[in-house]
N, C-alpha and C positions, 0 to 999 in steps of 0.2 A: 504493500499500500504506500502510495507516495506521501511525502510530508504535507503537500498541499491538500490532499484529500483528508488526511488525518486532522488537519487544522479545521477544515470545513465541518467534519463530524463533531469535533470537540466544541465548536462554537454554535452548532445548530441546536436551537431550543425547540422543544415540542410546542405545537401551536398551529395557527392558521397561516397558510402561505398561498401566494398566487403563482401560477406557472408563467414563465417568461417565454416558453416555447411549447410546442406539442410534445407530450411525454407519453411513454409507454408505462403502463402499470401491470405488474406481473402477479401471478397467483401463488408464488412462493419465493423465498429468499434467493433461490438459485437463479431467478430471472431468466428462465428458459421457456416459459410458456405465458403468452399474453393473456391477461384477464380483461383489461379494458384500456382505454386511453383517456388522457386529460388534455384538452385543447388549450391553446394559449389563453391566458387570463382566467382559466378555471381555478377554483379554490380547492386546496388540499389541506387536510389536517394531518400534520406529521406527528407521529408518536415518538416515544423514547426507546422503542423496541428495535434494536439493530441485530441483524443476524447475517452472517456471511458477508455478502457484498450489497446488502439492501437494508432499507428502513421501512417499517410498516407505516402505511398511510391510509386515510379514508378520503374519498371524494366528498366534499361538503354538500354538493347539490343533491346527491342521491344516497349518501352514507355507504357507498360501495367500498369494501376493503381491498387492499392489495399491497404490493411491495414495489418500492421505487429504488432503482439502482443508485448506489451511492455516487456513481459517476455523474448523475444528473442533479446533484444537490445544488450545483451552481446555477441551475435554471429555475430556481425558486427565489421568491422575494417575500419577506414578511408582509403580512397584510396591514395596511394602515386603517382600512375600513373593513370590519368583519362582513362576511357573507350574510346576506339577508334574502330569504326566499320571497318571491313575488307570489301574490295570490290572484287567482282568476275565478270569476264566476263561470258557471256552466255555459251561459250565453256568450260570454267573452271568448271562451274556448271554441265554441261552435263557429264564431265569426272568423277565427284564425285557421280553421281546418283546410280551406282551399290553399292557403300558403304552406301548410304542412304537406299536403298532397303534392303541391308544386315542387317542394324541396326534393321529395323522393323521385319525381319524374325527371328533374334536372340532374340529379345524381345518376340516374340510369343512363343518361345521354353521354356521360363521361366514361372513358375506358376504365373498367373496374374488375376486381376479382373478389371473391368471398374471402374474408379474413376473420378467423376466430378471434374475438376480442376487439375487433375494429369498431370504433365509434367516430373516427375522423376520416373524411373523404380522401381519396376516392374509394377506398376499400372498407367495406363494412361487414359485420355479421348481421343476422336477422334483427335481433333486439337493438343492436347498436345503431342501425339505420332508423328504427323507430324512435329511439331516444334522441338522436341527432335531429330528426325532422321536427319533433315537437320542441326541442330546445332552440331551434332556429327562430321560433316565434316567442321564446321566453318561457315556455311551458316545460316543467320538469316532470319526467316520469322515471320509475325505477329502471335499473340496468338490464336485468335478465328477463327472458320471456315469461318464466313462471312468476316472477315478481310483478311484471306488468299485468299479467292475468289477475293476480290477487288485488292489484291496485285499482283496476278499472271496474266500472259498474257492469255487472253481467247482463247481457242481452241475448235474445235468441237469434239464430241465423236469419229468421224471417224479419227481424227488426233492423237488420244491418243498414247503416247509412254511410255515405262516403266520409272517411275519416275515422271510422271505428277500427278496432284491432281484431284480427282473427287469429285464433290460437290452435296450434297443432301439437301432437305429441302422443303420449300414452295415456291410459286411464288414470295413471298416478300423477303425471306431471306434464306441464307445457314445456316443450323443448324448441318450439319454433313459433314465429309470429310474422304476420303480414298486415299491411294497411289496406283496408277495403276501399275500392275506387268507385264502386257502383256497377250495375249491370252484371253482377256475378263475378267480377274480377277483383283481384288484389295484387298489390306490388310488394315484393319482398326480396331480400338478399339470401340466396340459397347456395349450398355447398356444391362440391364437384360430384359426389357419388350419386345422389338422387335429385340434384338440383341443376342450376344453370351456371354455377361458379360465378356468382355475382347477382346484380339486381335485374329482375325481370318481372313480367306480369303473367299471372296464371289465373285459372278459373276454378271457382268452387263448384266443381262438377265431376261426375264420373265419366263425362263424355269428352273431357279434354285430352290433351296429349299425355304421355307417360309421366311427366313431371307433375302436371295438374292432378292426375289420377292418384299418384303416390301420396301427395300431400292431402288430398281429399280423404283418403283412407285413414289419415291420422287426425282428422278434424276433431277438435275438442269443443269449441264454442267461440264466443265472441265477447268483446267488452268495449265499453265507451269511456273515454277519458272525460271526466267531469270536474277534475280539480288538478292542481299542480302539486307535486310532491313537497311535503314539509319535512326537512331533515331533522334528525334527532340529535346529531352531534354538534353541528355548527350553528 
């Protein structure tokens, strides 16, 4: 470990920081598997828990835990103004849904691949695209598909409106999510094996192509975003 890095560690205090650049957040101190990402100006709560080459952090906007590489400590700055969550009424959220949909469609037009843990363009995972789309209009939702399902207001498939979330997975847990566009279609970022390796549009139908059929067989239900997430830590 370099003396410069040792100095940064010794002088870093636990508390709230802002990112000076886009940062990768990992799921373990080994920093070999991406969990999520923190965009420039996003807020992080840095703990005093150091292991190996990483420090434990929480993303303030969604309370998501992870590990930041010690080599990225220089890309943080102490917060002068603490993070404060915005509140939105259900009607305010509804007015912003066309922009949320527009974000996903614009993202699809850029060359992209599916990236596990990706929340920053051009490469997203399924729930990362949903989180980024709502965040683009100031609305915060949780990070993972199963968390987003628990956060939203449950609705039936028959009640789906553009801007609602559609969830897929097993009977035990949501493992995939898409954004409903209307006319039986939804947009999502799907993987290589049973998906499109990036952002695409599929149908909620047994009559679609193989990708649409595969996800339709995993359909769990749908949910509506009616509020913005209120963090517990920051």
